[in-house]
C-alpha positions as CSV (number, residue, x, y, z in Angstrom):
1,M,182.2,3.1,74.2
2,T,182.9,5.3,71.5
3,H,180.6,8.3,70.9
4,A,180.0,7.5,67.6
5,F,179.6,3.6,68.0
6,V,176.3,4.6,70.1
7,R,175.4,7.1,67.0
8,S,175.5,4.6,64.7
9,I,173.3,1.9,67.2
10,C,171.3,4.8,67.1
11,R,170.7,5.2,63.9
12,L,170.3,1.8,63.1
13,L,167.4,1.2,65.5
14,V,165.8,4.4,64.1
15,V,166.1,3.0,60.8
16,C,164.9,-0.6,62.0
17,L,161.6,1.1,64.0
18,A,161.0,2.9,60.9
19,C,161.0,0.0,58.2
20,L,160.4,-3.0,59.8
21,P,156.5,-3.2,60.8
22,F,154.6,-3.8,63.6
23,Q,152.3,-6.2,63.3
24,S,149.6,-7.9,65.5
25,Q,146.4,-9.0,65.8
26,A,144.2,-10.0,68.7
27,E,140.9,-10.6,68.3
28,L,138.0,-12.4,70.3
29,I,137.7,-15.8,70.4
30,G,134.0,-17.9,71.3
31,T,133.7,-20.1,74.4
32,S,133.1,-22.9,72.0
33,Q,136.4,-22.2,70.2
34,S,138.4,-22.3,73.3
35,V,136.5,-25.7,74.5
36,A,136.8,-27.7,71.0
37,A,140.6,-26.2,71.3
38,A,140.9,-27.5,75.2
39,R,138.7,-31.2,74.0
40,A,141.2,-31.7,71.3
41,A,144.1,-31.3,73.7
42,A,143.1,-33.6,76.0
43,D,142.0,-36.2,73.9
44,A,145.1,-36.2,72.4
45,A,146.2,-37.2,76.2
46,R,144.1,-39.2,76.5
47,V,145.0,-41.6,73.3
48,S,149.2,-40.6,74.8
49,L,148.2,-41.5,77.7
50,A,146.6,-44.9,76.9
51,G,149.4,-45.9,74.4
52,K,151.8,-45.1,77.6
53,L,150.5,-47.5,79.7
54,Q,150.3,-50.5,76.9
55,E,153.6,-49.9,77.0
56,Y,153.7,-50.7,80.7
57,G,152.3,-53.9,80.1
58,L,148.2,-52.9,80.8
59,A,146.0,-55.0,78.2
60,G,144.5,-52.2,76.0
61,E,141.1,-51.9,76.8
62,Q,142.1,-52.0,80.2
63,A,144.1,-49.1,79.4
64,K,141.6,-47.2,77.9
65,A,138.6,-47.8,80.6
66,R,141.3,-46.5,82.9
67,V,141.8,-43.1,81.0
68,A,138.3,-42.9,80.2
69,A,137.8,-42.9,83.7
70,L,139.7,-39.5,84.7
71,T,138.7,-36.6,84.1
72,D,140.2,-34.0,81.4
73,A,142.3,-32.2,83.9
74,E,143.4,-35.3,85.5
75,V,144.5,-36.9,81.7
76,M,146.4,-33.3,80.8
77,A,148.1,-33.8,84.3
78,L,149.1,-37.3,84.4
79,A,149.8,-37.3,80.8
80,D,153.2,-35.5,81.0
81,R,154.4,-37.5,84.5
82,V,153.3,-40.8,83.5
83,A,156.9,-42.5,84.0
84,D,157.3,-40.1,87.3
85,A,154.0,-41.2,89.1
86,P,154.6,-43.9,91.8
87,A,153.5,-47.3,91.1
88,G,153.8,-49.5,94.3
89,A,157.1,-47.1,95.7
90,V,154.8,-46.3,99.1
91,A,154.8,-50.7,99.7
92,G,159.0,-49.9,99.2
93,E,159.4,-47.6,101.8
94,V,157.3,-48.9,104.4
95,L,159.3,-52.5,103.5
96,G,162.3,-50.6,104.3
97,I,161.4,-48.3,107.7
98,I,160.0,-52.1,108.9
99,F,163.1,-53.2,108.5
100,V,165.2,-50.8,110.1
101,A,163.1,-51.0,112.9
102,L,163.2,-54.6,113.5
103,F,167.4,-54.0,113.0
104,L,167.1,-51.0,116.0
105,I,165.2,-53.8,117.8
106,W,167.2,-56.5,117.9
107,R,170.2,-54.7,118.1
108,F,169.8,-52.6,121.6
109,T,167.4,-55.6,123.0
110,L,168.3,-58.7,121.6
111,S,171.7,-58.8,120.1
112,D,174.8,-60.5,122.3
113,Q,176.2,-57.3,122.4
114,A,173.0,-55.5,123.9
115,K,172.8,-58.7,126.5
116,A,176.7,-57.8,127.4
117,E,176.1,-54.1,127.6
118,Q,173.2,-55.3,130.2
119,G,175.5,-58.0,132.4
120,K,177.7,-54.9,133.0
121,K,175.1,-52.7,134.7
């Protein structure tokens, strides 16, 4: 970089520091304000979650009852990932494992090829 370019950038930064205001404000908030904000966020998440459950075919009253049974932390966690939550996926995995196990048992003990290999021994 050229010396003139660096000097002009430094001058620009000095002017920006002198002219632009540095404003920041920090203040304490009360516990009641914090709790009210968290409660409002949880209530909004409850409404959103109940709506999403209704989109998936759950009746309105059932969706509201299920969401009401959850804690605020559970609602906040589930509201963002309701589309990714498993719904019966474990049963599919179990059936897949059972199918593979049955296939392997059949292949190595009951199939004609397995019987032929056992006859050669």
